[in-house]
C-alpha positions as CSV (number, residue, x, y, z in Angstrom):
1,M,89.9,-39.5,-16.8
2,D,89.5,-36.8,-19.4
3,P,86.6,-34.5,-18.5
4,R,86.5,-33.0,-22.2
5,P,84.1,-35.3,-24.1
6,D,82.8,-34.5,-27.5
7,A,80.9,-31.3,-27.0
8,A,77.9,-32.4,-29.3
9,A,77.3,-35.2,-26.7
10,V,77.0,-32.7,-23.8
11,V,73.6,-32.2,-22.4
12,D,73.1,-28.6,-21.6
13,V,72.5,-28.0,-17.9
14,G,72.8,-24.2,-18.0
15,A,69.5,-23.7,-16.1
16,S,71.1,-24.9,-12.8
17,V,74.7,-23.7,-13.5
18,V,75.0,-20.7,-11.1
19,N,78.8,-20.1,-11.7
20,S,81.5,-21.7,-13.8
21,G,85.0,-20.9,-14.6
22,V,88.0,-22.4,-16.2
23,Y,91.2,-21.7,-14.5
24,R,94.9,-21.9,-15.7
25,D,97.7,-21.3,-13.2
26,G,95.2,-19.9,-10.6
27,R,93.5,-17.4,-13.0
28,R,90.2,-17.6,-14.7
29,T,90.5,-17.8,-18.5
30,E,87.0,-18.5,-19.4
31,S,83.5,-17.8,-17.8
32,P,81.2,-20.4,-19.7
33,A,77.6,-20.2,-19.1
34,T,76.9,-23.9,-19.6
35,L,78.5,-27.2,-19.0
36,A,79.1,-27.8,-22.7
37,E,80.9,-24.4,-22.9
38,A,83.0,-25.2,-19.9
39,L,84.2,-28.5,-21.3
40,R,85.0,-26.9,-24.7
41,S,87.0,-24.2,-22.9
42,L,89.4,-26.6,-21.2
43,P,92.6,-26.1,-23.5
44,D,94.6,-29.0,-21.9
45,E,95.0,-31.1,-18.8
46,S,96.7,-28.4,-16.8
47,S,93.6,-26.3,-16.6
48,M,90.8,-26.8,-14.2
49,A,87.1,-26.5,-14.6
50,W,85.1,-25.3,-11.5
51,I,81.4,-25.7,-11.9
52,G,78.7,-24.8,-9.5
53,L,75.2,-26.2,-9.6
54,Y,72.1,-25.1,-7.6
55,R,69.3,-27.5,-6.9
56,P,69.8,-29.2,-10.3
57,S,67.0,-31.5,-11.4
58,D,67.7,-35.4,-11.6
59,E,68.0,-35.2,-15.3
60,E,70.5,-32.4,-15.3
61,L,72.7,-34.2,-12.5
62,L,72.6,-37.4,-14.6
63,A,73.8,-35.5,-17.4
64,V,76.7,-34.0,-15.6
65,A,77.5,-37.3,-14.0
66,D,77.7,-38.8,-17.4
67,Q,80.2,-36.3,-18.7
68,F,82.5,-36.5,-15.6
69,D,82.1,-40.3,-15.2
70,L,80.8,-39.9,-11.7
71,H,80.0,-43.1,-9.7
72,E,76.3,-43.9,-9.7
73,L,76.2,-44.3,-5.9
74,A,77.6,-40.9,-5.5
75,V,75.2,-39.3,-7.9
76,E,72.2,-41.1,-6.1
77,D,73.5,-39.4,-2.9
78,A,73.6,-36.1,-4.6
79,I,70.1,-36.5,-6.0
80,V,68.5,-37.7,-2.8
81,A,70.4,-35.2,-0.5
82,H,69.8,-35.0,3.3
83,Q,73.1,-37.0,3.9
84,R,75.5,-36.9,6.7
85,P,79.0,-35.4,6.3
86,K,81.1,-38.1,4.6
87,L,84.1,-38.6,2.4
88,E,84.2,-41.3,-0.2
89,R,86.6,-42.1,-3.0
90,Y,85.6,-43.6,-6.3
91,G,88.6,-44.3,-8.4
92,D,90.3,-41.0,-9.0
93,T,87.3,-39.0,-7.9
94,L,86.5,-37.8,-4.4
95,F,83.0,-37.3,-3.2
96,V,82.4,-35.0,-0.1
97,V,79.2,-34.3,1.7
98,L,79.2,-31.2,4.0
99,R,76.5,-29.8,6.2
100,A,76.6,-26.1,6.6
101,A,74.8,-24.2,9.3
102,R,73.7,-20.8,10.1
103,Y,71.9,-19.3,13.2
104,L,68.7,-17.6,12.6
105,D,68.4,-15.0,15.6
106,D,64.8,-14.1,15.1
107,V,63.5,-17.6,15.6
108,E,66.4,-18.8,17.7
109,R,67.0,-21.8,15.3
110,V,69.8,-23.5,13.4
111,E,69.3,-23.7,9.7
112,F,71.2,-26.4,7.9
113,G,72.3,-26.6,4.4
114,E,74.0,-29.2,2.3
115,V,76.6,-29.1,-0.4
116,H,78.1,-32.0,-2.4
117,V,81.5,-31.7,-3.8
118,F,83.0,-33.9,-6.6
119,I,86.7,-33.5,-7.0
120,G,88.6,-35.0,-9.9
121,P,91.5,-34.5,-12.2
122,G,91.1,-31.2,-13.7
123,F,87.5,-30.4,-12.2
124,V,85.6,-29.3,-9.3
125,L,81.7,-29.9,-9.4
126,T,79.6,-28.5,-6.5
127,V,76.0,-29.4,-6.1
128,R,74.2,-27.1,-3.6
129,H,70.8,-27.8,-2.2
130,S,70.4,-24.6,0.1
131,E,71.3,-21.1,0.4
132,S,74.3,-22.0,2.6
133,P,77.1,-22.3,2.4
134,D,78.0,-19.1,0.2
135,L,80.1,-20.6,-2.3
136,A,80.3,-17.3,-4.2
137,A,82.4,-15.9,-1.5
138,V,84.6,-18.9,-1.6
139,R,85.1,-18.4,-5.3
140,R,85.8,-14.9,-4.7
141,R,88.4,-15.7,-2.1
142,M,90.3,-18.3,-4.3
143,E,90.2,-15.9,-7.3
144,G,91.8,-13.3,-5.1
145,D,94.6,-15.7,-4.3
146,P,95.9,-17.3,-7.5
147,D,98.8,-18.8,-5.9
148,L,96.4,-21.0,-3.8
149,L,94.0,-21.7,-6.5
150,A,96.8,-22.7,-8.8
151,L,97.2,-25.9,-6.4
152,G,94.2,-27.3,-8.1
153,P,90.9,-28.9,-7.2
154,E,92.2,-29.7,-3.7
155,A,92.6,-26.3,-2.9
156,V,89.1,-25.6,-3.8
157,L,88.0,-28.4,-1.5
158,Y,89.9,-26.9,1.4
159,A,88.5,-23.5,0.7
160,I,84.9,-25.0,0.9
161,L,85.7,-26.9,4.0
162,D,87.1,-23.8,5.6
163,A,84.0,-21.8,4.7
164,V,81.7,-24.3,6.2
165,V,83.7,-24.6,9.5
166,D,84.1,-21.0,9.8
167,G,80.2,-20.6,9.3
168,Y,80.0,-22.7,12.6
169,A,81.3,-20.0,14.9
170,P,78.1,-17.7,14.7
171,V,76.1,-20.8,15.4
172,V,78.2,-21.6,18.5
173,A,77.7,-18.1,19.7
174,G,74.0,-18.1,19.1
175,L,73.5,-21.4,20.9
176,Q,75.8,-20.2,23.8
177,N,73.6,-17.0,24.2
178,D,70.5,-19.1,24.3
179,I,71.8,-21.4,27.0
180,D,72.8,-18.3,29.0
181,E,69.3,-17.0,28.7
182,I,67.8,-20.4,29.7
183,Q,70.0,-20.6,32.8
184,A,68.5,-17.1,34.0
185,Q,64.9,-18.4,33.0
186,V,65.3,-21.6,35.0
187,F,66.2,-19.7,38.2
188,D,63.5,-17.1,37.7
189,G,60.9,-19.9,37.6
190,D,59.6,-19.3,34.1
191,P,57.1,-21.9,33.4
192,K,58.0,-21.8,29.6
193,V,61.7,-22.7,30.1
194,S,61.1,-26.5,30.0
195,R,59.8,-26.3,26.3
196,R,62.7,-24.0,25.3
197,I,65.3,-26.3,26.8
198,Y,63.8,-29.3,24.9
199,E,63.8,-27.2,21.6
200,L,67.4,-26.1,22.0
201,S,68.4,-29.6,22.8
202,R,67.0,-30.7,19.4
203,E,69.0,-27.9,17.7
204,V,72.2,-29.0,19.5
205,T,71.6,-32.5,18.4
206,G,71.2,-31.6,14.8
207,F,74.5,-29.5,15.0
208,Q,76.2,-32.6,16.5
209,L,75.3,-34.6,13.5
210,A,76.8,-32.0,11.3
211,T,80.1,-31.6,13.3
212,R,80.9,-34.9,14.7
213,P,81.4,-36.9,11.4
214,L,83.4,-33.9,10.1
215,L,86.3,-34.7,12.3
216,D,86.7,-38.4,11.0
217,M,86.3,-37.0,7.4
218,L,89.0,-34.2,7.8
219,K,91.4,-37.0,9.4
220,A,90.8,-39.3,6.4
221,L,91.1,-36.4,3.9
222,E,94.4,-35.2,5.6
223,A,95.8,-39.0,5.3
224,G,94.7,-39.0,1.7
225,F,96.5,-35.6,1.0
226,T,99.7,-37.4,2.5
227,T,99.3,-40.5,0.4
228,Y,98.8,-38.6,-2.9
229,A,101.5,-36.1,-2.1
230,T,99.4,-33.2,-2.1
231,S,101.1,-29.8,-1.4
232,E,102.4,-29.6,2.1
233,E,101.0,-26.0,2.1
234,L,97.5,-27.4,1.6
235,R,98.2,-30.0,4.3
236,R,99.0,-27.2,6.7
237,Y,95.8,-25.4,5.7
238,L,93.7,-28.7,6.2
239,R,95.2,-29.1,9.7
240,D,94.0,-25.6,10.5
241,V,90.5,-26.4,9.5
242,R,90.6,-29.6,11.5
243,D,91.8,-27.8,14.5
244,H,88.7,-25.3,14.2
245,A,86.5,-28.1,13.5
246,T,87.7,-30.0,16.9
247,I,87.1,-26.8,18.9
248,V,83.5,-26.6,17.5
249,A,82.7,-30.3,18.0
250,E,83.9,-30.0,21.6
251,R,81.8,-26.7,22.3
252,V,78.7,-28.5,20.9
253,D,79.4,-31.6,23.0
254,N,79.7,-29.2,26.1
255,F,76.3,-27.7,25.1
256,E,74.5,-31.0,25.2
257,A,76.1,-31.9,28.7
258,L,75.1,-28.5,29.9
259,L,71.6,-28.6,28.6
260,S,71.3,-32.1,30.2
261,K,72.3,-30.5,33.6
262,I,70.1,-27.5,33.2
263,L,67.1,-29.8,32.5
264,T,67.9,-31.8,35.6
265,V,68.3,-28.7,37.8
266,N,64.9,-27.2,36.3
267,A,63.1,-30.5,37.1
268,T,64.4,-30.4,40.6
269,L,63.4,-26.7,40.9
270,V,59.9,-27.5,39.6
271,T,59.5,-30.4,42.1
272,Q,60.6,-28.2,44.9
273,A,58.1,-25.6,43.8
274,Q,55.4,-28.2,43.7
275,N,56.4,-29.4,47.2
276,E,56.2,-26.0,48.5
277,E,52.7,-25.5,47.0
278,L,51.7,-28.9,48.5
279,K,52.9,-27.8,51.9
280,K,50.9,-24.6,51.7
281,I,47.6,-26.3,50.6
282,S,48.2,-29.0,53.4
283,A,48.8,-26.2,56.1
284,W,45.7,-24.4,54.9
285,A,43.7,-27.5,54.9
286,A,44.6,-28.3,58.5
287,I,43.9,-24.8,59.6
288,L,40.5,-24.8,58.0
289,F,39.9,-28.5,59.2
290,A,40.4,-27.7,63.0
291,P,37.2,-25.3,63.3
292,T,35.3,-27.7,61.3
293,L,36.0,-30.5,63.7
294,I,35.1,-28.5,66.6
295,G,31.8,-27.4,64.9
296,T,31.1,-30.9,64.2
297,V,31.5,-32.1,67.7
298,Y,29.1,-29.5,69.0
299,G,26.8,-30.1,66.4
300,M,26.0,-33.8,67.3
301,N,22.9,-32.7,69.5
302,F,23.6,-35.1,72.3
303,D,21.6,-34.4,75.6
304,H,24.6,-34.7,77.9
305,M,27.6,-32.8,76.5
306,P,29.9,-30.5,78.4
307,E,29.1,-26.8,78.1
308,L,25.9,-27.7,76.1
309,H,23.6,-25.6,78.4
310,W,26.4,-23.2,79.5
311,L,25.6,-19.6,78.9
312,L,29.2,-18.9,77.5
313,G,29.3,-22.2,75.4
314,Y,28.8,-20.5,72.1
315,P,31.5,-17.8,72.7
316,F,33.8,-20.5,74.0
317,A,33.5,-22.7,71.0
318,L,34.2,-19.8,68.6
319,T,37.1,-18.7,70.7
320,L,38.5,-22.2,70.7
321,M,38.2,-22.4,66.9
322,A,40.0,-19.1,66.5
323,L,42.7,-20.1,69.0
324,T,43.4,-23.4,67.2
325,C,43.6,-21.6,63.8
326,V,46.1,-19.1,65.3
327,V,48.3,-21.7,66.8
328,L,48.3,-23.9,63.8
329,Y,49.1,-20.8,61.6
330,L,52.0,-19.9,63.8
331,S,53.3,-23.4,64.0
332,F,53.2,-23.8,60.1
333,K,54.6,-20.4,59.6
334,R,57.7,-21.1,61.8
335,R,58.3,-24.3,59.8
336,G,58.2,-22.4,56.6
337,W,55.1,-24.1,55.1
338,L,53.4,-20.6,54.9
């Protein structure tokens, strides 16, 4: 496919172009401000255009898709967004969806971003719907390493993948810190910990949805690099990214299992605490019931009752009540109910 159509037919999408460059032998030769200028700047098929779009409108994205002959299904996914990580091939064009993540320490929440990458002969097109990942940093890194950038669009795809996976490390650290705090809260008997466990479990589940599909995607991409005889150096770099992604995915799975155990322990501790409270309530109820029972018996007003006309009957009844309460209190105390 030749991504250099007649410039007159190109619809200007400069409003959503955040960065674009034309590269030859790993070095930037042009910095066009619009898609039309980028396409006009391609001197021959050995050059590569790298165009970055940020939250383009449907019309802008459809215009770009028309110029690069992108498949309508891939374009539909890029318009709708909110996709899971995936890799699809449409002819000689690769369509990649990635879910970036960053940890917001002030609110203890994971914020997810999304980027769609189209890779084809002589072009890289990125469509970003969020602040992360920082593709400007990726571009600076690649422009600082012309030898790597000279390997073509696949090298740019590797760099984006590497940036997304590296961005997971602070998220893992943040989640680990939250879990450590939750463990302390559980054994301190903090009543708010159950809600925090639930909220953190949701964050971990969302993180799993971003990392689990990435492993299969990287495996498929690695197989494609082998099939299409991509540079061995790039294949080594990609294997390194897959290793890092595997470590992250395993950590996230461990977080899920650990939170499940913490939730079980917390439920057990809550039940035990409730049982302890129930024991105390039952013990005090028994202690208070004993004198009530004695008083009730002596208040029946029968003519013939023991000690009814005894001079010491009243002190005896009070002493019996007090003695019964003390005996019950000591008994419950010894059993640990009080």
